[in-house]
C-alpha distance (Angstrom), angle and dihedral (degrees) to the residues before:
residue distance angle dihedral
M1 . . .
S2 3.75 . .
H3 3.77 134.7 .
G4 3.80 137.1 -156.3
F5 3.80 143.4 162.8
D6 3.69 114.0 -53.4
A7 3.79 133.6 167.0
A8 3.76 99.1 -115.9
T9 3.75 98.0 53.0
A10 3.82 93.4 41.1
A11 3.83 89.6 53.5
A12 3.76 89.9 50.1
E13 3.78 90.6 51.2
T14 3.77 91.1 61.2
H15 3.75 89.8 65.0
A16 3.80 94.9 46.5
A17 3.68 124.2 108.6
P18 3.77 112.2 -95.8
V19 3.82 116.1 -103.5
P20 3.83 110.8 -115.4
R21 3.76 115.6 -109.0
A22 3.84 117.6 -109.3
P23 3.83 112.7 -107.6
G24 3.82 124.0 -102.8
L25 3.68 130.2 -0.4
L26 3.81 92.6 -18.4
G27 3.85 88.8 60.3
A28 3.73 92.4 49.6
V29 3.90 92.1 52.1
E30 3.75 88.1 45.4
G31 3.72 93.3 54.9
A32 3.73 93.4 44.9
I33 3.82 92.4 52.7
R34 3.73 90.8 45.6
G35 3.77 92.4 56.2
L36 3.74 90.4 45.4
N37 3.81 91.1 50.2
G38 3.80 90.9 50.7
L39 3.86 91.0 52.8
I40 3.85 90.1 46.1
L41 3.73 91.7 51.4
M42 3.82 92.7 51.7
L43 3.79 90.1 48.9
G44 3.88 91.0 46.5
G45 3.83 90.4 53.2
L46 3.84 87.6 51.4
A47 3.84 89.4 49.2
L48 3.74 90.7 53.8
V49 3.65 95.4 49.9
A50 3.80 89.2 47.7
A51 3.74 90.4 50.6
C52 3.85 90.0 54.0
L53 3.67 90.9 50.1
V54 3.74 93.2 49.7
L55 3.73 93.1 49.5
S56 3.79 91.8 48.1
Y57 3.86 90.0 51.2
S58 3.77 89.0 48.4
V59 3.86 90.7 53.7
L60 3.90 90.4 44.8
I61 3.85 91.8 50.7
R62 3.90 96.6 40.7
Y63 3.88 102.0 44.6
V64 3.75 104.7 22.8
F65 3.82 104.6 37.6
K66 3.83 93.4 24.6
E67 3.82 93.9 -132.4
P68 3.73 124.4 142.6
T69 3.71 121.8 -110.1
E70 3.80 129.3 -142.0
W71 3.78 115.0 165.7
Q72 3.88 106.3 23.5
D73 3.84 99.3 83.5
E74 3.82 93.8 47.8
M75 3.63 95.3 42.9
A76 3.76 90.3 54.6
V77 3.85 89.4 49.6
F78 3.74 91.0 51.9
L79 3.86 91.8 50.3
I80 3.87 91.6 47.9
V81 3.83 90.7 47.0
G82 3.88 92.2 51.2
A83 3.82 91.9 46.5
T84 3.78 94.6 47.7
F85 3.85 98.1 45.8
G86 3.85 95.8 36.4
S87 3.88 92.9 52.7
A88 3.83 94.2 46.1
A89 3.86 94.0 92.3
A90 3.95 90.2 45.8
V91 3.84 90.0 52.9
Q92 3.86 89.8 46.3
A93 3.76 92.3 52.0
K94 3.82 86.3 58.3
R95 3.83 93.8 44.2
G96 3.81 86.0 -119.8
H97 3.84 101.4 141.4
V98 3.66 118.4 104.9
A99 3.86 111.7 -84.7
I100 3.73 133.2 176.1
E101 3.79 111.7 -122.7
A102 3.77 101.6 177.3
L103 3.90 90.6 115.8
T104 3.79 98.2 45.3
G105 3.85 93.5 90.3
L106 3.70 95.5 39.4
L107 3.79 99.3 56.8
S108 3.82 131.7 65.2
P109 3.77 118.6 -105.9
T110 3.76 93.7 -104.8
V111 3.93 94.1 49.6
N112 3.83 86.5 46.3
R113 3.78 90.4 54.3
V114 3.85 92.3 51.6
R115 3.71 89.6 45.0
L116 3.63 95.2 54.5
L117 3.73 95.7 44.2
L118 3.83 88.8 51.6
A119 3.86 89.3 50.5
D120 3.79 89.9 54.3
I121 3.70 91.9 48.3
V122 3.80 92.9 50.2
S123 3.78 89.5 47.9
F124 3.74 91.1 49.1
V125 3.91 91.5 54.4
F126 3.80 89.6 47.1
V127 3.85 92.9 49.6
A128 3.78 90.7 44.4
F129 3.77 89.7 56.7
F130 3.77 92.9 43.6
T131 3.89 87.7 51.9
W132 3.81 91.8 50.8
K133 3.74 91.7 50.2
S134 3.86 92.4 47.1
F135 3.95 90.9 53.8
T136 3.84 87.4 46.8
L137 3.80 90.8 55.3
L138 3.78 90.5 41.7
H139 3.84 91.3 54.3
E140 3.84 91.1 47.4
A141 3.73 92.7 50.0
W142 3.69 92.9 47.5
V143 3.81 98.1 46.2
D144 3.81 95.5 41.9
G145 3.67 96.1 41.0
Q146 3.74 93.2 -125.6
V147 3.80 118.2 -173.0
S148 3.77 135.3 -179.7
Q149 3.76 119.9 -80.9
S150 3.82 91.6 -126.3
T151 3.83 126.5 101.2
W152 3.71 91.7 -100.6
G153 3.82 92.5 51.3
P154 3.86 104.2 -162.5
P155 3.89 117.1 -173.7
L156 3.80 113.4 -92.2
W157 3.78 91.7 -138.7
I158 3.88 88.6 80.7
P159 3.89 97.0 64.6
Y160 3.83 91.1 35.8
S161 3.80 91.5 53.0
M162 3.78 92.4 52.6
M163 3.82 89.8 47.8
A164 3.81 91.1 50.6
A165 3.86 94.0 45.6
G166 3.77 93.3 46.4
M167 3.77 94.8 46.8
S168 3.80 90.6 47.6
L169 3.64 92.0 55.0
L170 3.82 92.8 46.7
G171 3.81 91.5 52.6
L172 3.86 91.1 48.5
Q173 3.84 88.1 50.4
L174 3.87 91.8 51.1
A175 3.87 90.5 46.9
L176 3.86 88.1 52.0
Q177 3.73 94.0 51.2
I178 3.77 93.4 44.5
L179 3.84 88.7 54.1
E180 3.76 91.5 47.2
A181 3.74 91.4 50.0
V182 3.81 93.0 51.1
L183 3.82 98.3 41.0
H184 3.81 103.3 34.8
G185 3.77 106.2 16.1
P186 3.82 138.2 -95.5
G187 3.74 94.8 -70.6
R188 3.77 91.7 64.4
A189 3.90 88.5 55.7
G190 3.86 91.3 54.4
W191 3.77 97.2 -102.2
G192 3.73 97.4 113.0
T193 3.83 96.3 53.8
P194 3.79 111.4 21.1
K195 3.90 107.6 -153.5
V196 3.78 100.1 -151.1
G197 3.80 141.7 25.6
V198 3.76 136.3 26.5
A199 3.85 94.0 -42.3
A200 3.83 89.0 63.0
D201 3.86 91.2 49.7
I202 3.79 91.2 51.3
N203 3.81 92.5 46.4
R204 3.82 90.8 52.2
D205 3.89 91.9 45.8
M206 3.79 90.1 50.5
K207 3.85 91.2 50.6
D208 3.86 89.4 50.5
R209 3.84 90.5 48.0
P210 3.76 109.2 44.9
D211 3.91 90.4 -176.8
L212 3.73 89.7 64.0
T213 3.85 94.0 55.5
P214 3.76 111.1 112.1
R215 3.81 110.8 -106.4
G216 3.90 120.7 -143.3
P217 3.81 125.2 -144.0
D218 3.81 91.0 -98.1
V219 3.81 92.4 55.8
L220 3.75 93.1 44.6
A221 3.81 90.2 49.6
S222 3.78 94.0 52.0
Q223 3.78 89.9 47.1
T224 3.78 91.3 51.1
K225 3.81 90.8 49.8
G226 3.75 90.1 51.1
S227 3.72 92.5 51.3
D228 3.81 91.6 49.7
R229 3.76 88.5 59.4
């Protein structure tokens, strides 16, 4: 089972109680990243709207007025790249990236906590490599003066810089969540109460239906003793 960003659970999140900030320096960093993510999400939304307008203008010019286009397609791609990579950290903060949850119900809570922590660590390693590669491409494009092969020919450091910045922020978000999980428990890292996606819906359903809540060996043993009496 996988989950992602959807309108229903995102709307439900707006009415949820705010998660308390972690104490100390970690909480200050979390607050700063949260504010930055909010700003980037707003800019990303504007970028997507701008991309739609640019593509609409391109269609109008190309097929209605029969005039060639040079910059519209790549401009739209640049805007979408910026919105996608820039918002990656904000989506990670909400645990909104696609994830496989087939093992969640098969493993014990302790094993699940270890599994989720290992998944975050592996993700951080991959993102760190991706970030390093993005900065390498950015440096090459800047030093060599690389430009696109299109007629417009914009410099390639523009998309590479957006990739590098977005992946850097995503790596920082993952590192923050790993530290929160280690120091303050999995709930602080967004594992206990997923904000978006199918996992959030399942958790809400299970809270509304206590009979559906998974029961551990200790609970079952106490119930068995009670029934024996």
